[in-house]
ChimeraX commands (.cxc) that place a marker at each C-alpha (Angstrom):
marker #1 position 4.78,3.40,9.49 radius 0.5
marker #1 position 1.99,0.59,10.70 radius 0.5
marker #1 position 0.15,-0.63,7.00 radius 0.5
marker #1 position -3.15,-0.87,7.90 radius 0.5
marker #1 position -4.47,-4.61,7.73 radius 0.5
marker #1 position -6.38,-5.67,5.10 radius 0.5
marker #1 position -9.44,-8.02,5.35 radius 0.5
marker #1 position -8.08,-10.82,3.13 radius 0.5
marker #1 position -11.42,-11.61,0.84 radius 0.5
marker #1 position -9.66,-14.23,-1.09 radius 0.5
marker #1 position -7.39,-17.45,-0.46 radius 0.5
marker #1 position -4.95,-19.63,-3.08 radius 0.5
marker #1 position -5.44,-22.28,-4.51 radius 0.5
marker #1 position -2.85,-23.84,-2.05 radius 0.5
marker #1 position -3.92,-21.45,0.64 radius 0.5
marker #1 position -6.91,-23.54,-0.08 radius 0.5
marker #1 position -5.70,-26.86,0.03 radius 0.5
marker #1 position -3.69,-26.49,2.94 radius 0.5
marker #1 position -7.05,-25.56,5.08 radius 0.5
marker #1 position -9.09,-27.69,3.53 radius 0.5
marker #1 position -6.99,-30.85,3.18 radius 0.5
marker #1 position -7.41,-31.64,0.17 radius 0.5
marker #1 position -4.72,-32.05,-2.48 radius 0.5
marker #1 position -4.77,-28.92,-4.97 radius 0.5
marker #1 position -5.23,-30.96,-8.19 radius 0.5
marker #1 position -8.60,-32.31,-6.49 radius 0.5
marker #1 position -9.59,-29.06,-5.75 radius 0.5
marker #1 position -8.84,-28.06,-9.65 radius 0.5
marker #1 position -11.05,-31.04,-10.16 radius 0.5
marker #1 position -13.86,-29.64,-8.62 radius 0.5
marker #1 position -13.52,-26.67,-9.95 radius 0.5
marker #1 position -13.30,-28.61,-13.79 radius 0.5
marker #1 position -16.94,-30.58,-12.27 radius 0.5
marker #1 position -18.58,-27.64,-11.22 radius 0.5
marker #1 position -19.26,-27.33,-7.32 radius 0.5
marker #1 position -16.61,-24.57,-6.34 radius 0.5
marker #1 position -15.56,-21.55,-8.64 radius 0.5
marker #1 position -12.81,-19.44,-8.42 radius 0.5
marker #1 position -12.12,-15.51,-9.50 radius 0.5
marker #1 position -8.66,-15.63,-12.10 radius 0.5
marker #1 position -6.09,-13.07,-11.92 radius 0.5
marker #1 position -4.96,-11.22,-15.19 radius 0.5
marker #1 position -1.49,-13.73,-14.51 radius 0.5
marker #1 position -4.59,-16.79,-14.43 radius 0.5
marker #1 position -3.67,-16.99,-10.87 radius 0.5
marker #1 position -7.09,-18.87,-9.05 radius 0.5
marker #1 position -8.49,-16.91,-6.36 radius 0.5
marker #1 position -11.17,-18.16,-3.92 radius 0.5
marker #1 position -13.14,-16.54,-2.43 radius 0.5
marker #1 position -14.00,-17.52,2.32 radius 0.5
marker #1 position -17.15,-19.57,1.57 radius 0.5
marker #1 position -15.09,-22.07,-0.96 radius 0.5
marker #1 position -13.63,-23.22,2.20 radius 0.5
marker #1 position -17.17,-24.68,3.67 radius 0.5
marker #1 position -17.81,-25.94,0.02 radius 0.5
marker #1 position -15.31,-28.07,0.46 radius 0.5
marker #1 position -16.04,-29.49,3.85 radius 0.5
marker #1 position -19.93,-30.39,2.02 radius 0.5
marker #1 position -18.24,-32.34,-0.26 radius 0.5
marker #1 position -15.61,-34.16,1.23 radius 0.5
marker #1 position -18.61,-35.26,3.98 radius 0.5
marker #1 position -20.14,-35.68,1.53 radius 0.5
marker #1 position -18.10,-38.05,-0.54 radius 0.5
marker #1 position -17.27,-39.49,3.11 radius 0.5
marker #1 position -20.61,-40.96,2.91 radius 0.5
marker #1 position -20.39,-42.15,-0.36 radius 0.5
marker #1 position -22.48,-39.48,-2.42 radius 0.5
marker #1 position -21.46,-39.16,-5.70 radius 0.5
marker #1 position -19.74,-35.66,-7.25 radius 0.5
marker #1 position -22.24,-35.57,-9.97 radius 0.5
marker #1 position -25.03,-35.53,-7.17 radius 0.5
marker #1 position -23.61,-33.39,-4.18 radius 0.5
marker #1 position -23.28,-30.48,-7.33 radius 0.5
marker #1 position -26.94,-30.85,-7.88 radius 0.5
marker #1 position -26.97,-29.53,-4.13 radius 0.5
marker #1 position -24.75,-27.07,-4.96 radius 0.5
marker #1 position -26.20,-25.55,-7.45 radius 0.5
marker #1 position -29.24,-25.16,-5.69 radius 0.5
marker #1 position -27.30,-22.78,-3.13 radius 0.5
marker #1 position -27.43,-18.77,-4.32 radius 0.5
marker #1 position -22.99,-17.93,-5.67 radius 0.5
marker #1 position -20.80,-17.36,-2.43 radius 0.5
marker #1 position -22.59,-18.84,0.08 radius 0.5
marker #1 position -21.01,-21.14,2.62 radius 0.5
marker #1 position -23.30,-24.12,2.98 radius 0.5
marker #1 position -24.86,-24.32,6.50 radius 0.5
marker #1 position -26.26,-26.76,8.86 radius 0.5
marker #1 position -29.74,-26.27,7.27 radius 0.5
marker #1 position -28.29,-26.72,3.92 radius 0.5
marker #1 position -26.91,-30.31,5.12 radius 0.5
marker #1 position -29.77,-31.36,7.01 radius 0.5
marker #1 position -32.10,-30.28,3.61 radius 0.5
marker #1 position -29.57,-32.50,1.55 radius 0.5
marker #1 position -28.50,-35.39,4.41 radius 0.5
marker #1 position -32.85,-36.24,4.23 radius 0.5
marker #1 position -32.34,-36.08,0.18 radius 0.5
marker #1 position -29.87,-39.45,0.22 radius 0.5
marker #1 position -31.14,-40.55,3.48 radius 0.5
marker #1 position -32.93,-42.90,1.29 radius 0.5
marker #1 position -30.80,-43.74,-1.49 radius 0.5
marker #1 position -27.48,-44.69,0.94 radius 0.5
marker #1 position -30.32,-47.28,3.09 radius 0.5
marker #1 position -30.84,-48.76,-1.08 radius 0.5
marker #1 position -27.21,-48.69,-0.64 radius 0.5
marker #1 position -27.06,-50.40,2.27 radius 0.5
marker #1 position -29.34,-53.17,1.82 radius 0.5
marker #1 position -27.76,-54.54,-1.97 radius 0.5
marker #1 position -24.64,-54.40,-0.06 radius 0.5
marker #1 position -25.96,-56.55,2.80 radius 0.5
marker #1 position -26.62,-59.13,0.59 radius 0.5
marker #1 position -23.91,-59.24,-1.59 radius 0.5
marker #1 position -22.13,-60.11,1.77 radius 0.5
marker #1 position -24.53,-62.44,2.02 radius 0.5
marker #1 position -24.48,-63.92,-1.35 radius 0.5
marker #1 position -20.33,-64.22,-1.04 radius 0.5
marker #1 position -20.59,-66.75,1.40 radius 0.5
marker #1 position -22.60,-69.39,-1.80 radius 0.5
marker #1 position -20.37,-68.07,-4.82 radius 0.5
marker #1 position -17.48,-68.71,-3.24 radius 0.5
marker #1 position -18.79,-72.31,-1.61 radius 0.5
marker #1 position -19.21,-73.16,-5.39 radius 0.5
marker #1 position -16.35,-72.89,-6.20 radius 0.5
marker #1 position -16.37,-72.26,-9.77 radius 0.5
marker #1 position -18.07,-69.53,-9.90 radius 0.5
marker #1 position -20.81,-71.19,-12.03 radius 0.5
marker #1 position -22.62,-68.67,-13.79 radius 0.5
marker #1 position -26.24,-70.29,-13.25 radius 0.5
marker #1 position -25.91,-70.39,-9.77 radius 0.5
marker #1 position -23.15,-66.99,-8.60 radius 0.5
marker #1 position -25.43,-63.93,-7.53 radius 0.5
marker #1 position -22.12,-62.28,-7.66 radius 0.5
marker #1 position -21.48,-63.19,-11.40 radius 0.5
marker #1 position -24.83,-63.86,-12.24 radius 0.5
marker #1 position -27.62,-62.26,-9.86 radius 0.5
marker #1 position -30.72,-64.23,-10.70 radius 0.5
marker #1 position -29.32,-65.88,-13.53 radius 0.5
marker #1 position -30.38,-63.02,-15.47 radius 0.5
marker #1 position -28.09,-63.75,-18.38 radius 0.5
marker #1 position -29.66,-68.04,-18.75 radius 0.5
marker #1 position -33.51,-65.88,-19.66 radius 0.5
marker #1 position -31.26,-63.92,-22.14 radius 0.5
marker #1 position -30.57,-67.58,-23.89 radius 0.5
marker #1 position -27.32,-68.72,-25.38 radius 0.5
marker #1 position -24.45,-66.61,-27.01 radius 0.5
marker #1 position -21.80,-64.23,-25.41 radius 0.5
marker #1 position -22.71,-61.67,-23.18 radius 0.5
marker #1 position -20.26,-58.68,-23.34 radius 0.5
marker #1 position -22.03,-56.45,-20.03 radius 0.5
marker #1 position -23.64,-57.14,-17.06 radius 0.5
marker #1 position -26.18,-55.04,-15.45 radius 0.5
marker #1 position -25.47,-55.17,-12.06 radius 0.5
marker link #1:1,2 radius 0.2
marker link #1:2,3 radius 0.2
marker link #1:3,4 radius 0.2
marker link #1:4,5 radius 0.2
marker link #1:5,6 radius 0.2
marker link #1:6,7 radius 0.2
marker link #1:7,8 radius 0.2
marker link #1:8,9 radius 0.2
marker link #1:9,10 radius 0.2
marker link #1:10,11 radius 0.2
marker link #1:11,12 radius 0.2
marker link #1:12,13 radius 0.2
marker link #1:13,14 radius 0.2
marker link #1:14,15 radius 0.2
marker link #1:15,16 radius 0.2
marker link #1:16,17 radius 0.2
marker link #1:17,18 radius 0.2
marker link #1:18,19 radius 0.2
marker link #1:19,20 radius 0.2
marker link #1:20,21 radius 0.2
marker link #1:21,22 radius 0.2
marker link #1:22,23 radius 0.2
marker link #1:23,24 radius 0.2
marker link #1:24,25 radius 0.2
marker link #1:25,26 radius 0.2
marker link #1:26,27 radius 0.2
marker link #1:27,28 radius 0.2
marker link #1:28,29 radius 0.2
marker link #1:29,30 radius 0.2
marker link #1:30,31 radius 0.2
marker link #1:31,32 radius 0.2
marker link #1:32,33 radius 0.2
marker link #1:33,34 radius 0.2
marker link #1:34,35 radius 0.2
marker link #1:35,36 radius 0.2
marker link #1:36,37 radius 0.2
marker link #1:37,38 radius 0.2
marker link #1:38,39 radius 0.2
marker link #1:39,40 radius 0.2
marker link #1:40,41 radius 0.2
marker link #1:41,42 radius 0.2
marker link #1:42,43 radius 0.2
marker link #1:43,44 radius 0.2
marker link #1:44,45 radius 0.2
marker link #1:45,46 radius 0.2
marker link #1:46,47 radius 0.2
marker link #1:47,48 radius 0.2
marker link #1:48,49 radius 0.2
marker link #1:49,50 radius 0.2
marker link #1:50,51 radius 0.2
marker link #1:51,52 radius 0.2
marker link #1:52,53 radius 0.2
marker link #1:53,54 radius 0.2
marker link #1:54,55 radius 0.2
marker link #1:55,56 radius 0.2
marker link #1:56,57 radius 0.2
marker link #1:57,58 radius 0.2
marker link #1:58,59 radius 0.2
marker link #1:59,60 radius 0.2
marker link #1:60,61 radius 0.2
marker link #1:61,62 radius 0.2
marker link #1:62,63 radius 0.2
marker link #1:63,64 radius 0.2
marker link #1:64,65 radius 0.2
marker link #1:65,66 radius 0.2
marker link #1:66,67 radius 0.2
marker link #1:67,68 radius 0.2
marker link #1:68,69 radius 0.2
marker link #1:69,70 radius 0.2
marker link #1:70,71 radius 0.2
marker link #1:71,72 radius 0.2
marker link #1:72,73 radius 0.2
marker link #1:73,74 radius 0.2
marker link #1:74,75 radius 0.2
marker link #1:75,76 radius 0.2
marker link #1:76,77 radius 0.2
marker link #1:77,78 radius 0.2
marker link #1:78,79 radius 0.2
marker link #1:79,80 radius 0.2
marker link #1:80,81 radius 0.2
marker link #1:81,82 radius 0.2
marker link #1:82,83 radius 0.2
marker link #1:83,84 radius 0.2
marker link #1:84,85 radius 0.2
marker link #1:85,86 radius 0.2
marker link #1:86,87 radius 0.2
marker link #1:87,88 radius 0.2
marker link #1:88,89 radius 0.2
marker link #1:89,90 radius 0.2
marker link #1:90,91 radius 0.2
marker link #1:91,92 radius 0.2
marker link #1:92,93 radius 0.2
marker link #1:93,94 radius 0.2
marker link #1:94,95 radius 0.2
marker link #1:95,96 radius 0.2
marker link #1:96,97 radius 0.2
marker link #1:97,98 radius 0.2
marker link #1:98,99 radius 0.2
marker link #1:99,100 radius 0.2
marker link #1:100,101 radius 0.2
marker link #1:101,102 radius 0.2
marker link #1:102,103 radius 0.2
marker link #1:103,104 radius 0.2
marker link #1:104,105 radius 0.2
marker link #1:105,106 radius 0.2
marker link #1:106,107 radius 0.2
marker link #1:107,108 radius 0.2
marker link #1:108,109 radius 0.2
marker link #1:109,110 radius 0.2
marker link #1:110,111 radius 0.2
marker link #1:111,112 radius 0.2
marker link #1:112,113 radius 0.2
marker link #1:113,114 radius 0.2
marker link #1:114,115 radius 0.2
marker link #1:115,116 radius 0.2
marker link #1:116,117 radius 0.2
marker link #1:117,118 radius 0.2
marker link #1:118,119 radius 0.2
marker link #1:119,120 radius 0.2
marker link #1:120,121 radius 0.2
marker link #1:121,122 radius 0.2
marker link #1:122,123 radius 0.2
marker link #1:123,124 radius 0.2
marker link #1:124,125 radius 0.2
marker link #1:125,126 radius 0.2
marker link #1:126,127 radius 0.2
marker link #1:127,128 radius 0.2
marker link #1:128,129 radius 0.2
marker link #1:129,130 radius 0.2
marker link #1:130,131 radius 0.2
marker link #1:131,132 radius 0.2
marker link #1:132,133 radius 0.2
marker link #1:133,134 radius 0.2
marker link #1:134,135 radius 0.2
marker link #1:135,136 radius 0.2
marker link #1:136,137 radius 0.2
marker link #1:137,138 radius 0.2
marker link #1:138,139 radius 0.2
marker link #1:139,140 radius 0.2
marker link #1:140,141 radius 0.2
marker link #1:141,142 radius 0.2
marker link #1:142,143 radius 0.2
marker link #1:143,144 radius 0.2
marker link #1:144,145 radius 0.2
marker link #1:145,146 radius 0.2
marker link #1:146,147 radius 0.2
marker link #1:147,148 radius 0.2
marker link #1:148,149 radius 0.2
marker link #1:149,150 radius 0.2
marker link #1:150,151 radius 0.2
view
């Protein structure tokens, strides 16, 4: 007697890791951060809906372009429960993130351009070094030690 084919609606953390290419520890971290959700079995095992595969892909793509997890969580939080992110969801998120990424690129270009000056000074002078003390912020604060440099 053949058994009827059962449609798999949930997957284990190991199956999700294998299919998404993300380690089980990273998946547990994503869950802890509120990026994905799992149902718990009576034996306290995680079971994920199939929609989580696309959410994990969304998270990984976002991380590749440098988007912080907190920002990714904000975008995923507005999606309906058990909703796989769509192309439209990605388009809305990437439009939101474009200005932030452009600003980050400008800051990195400025750092790159000042890197030669910094190495050229030889001493990483606290009053001239664009990397250690951009715009001589510490000089404007007066004499004395500082605990923390702001970026």
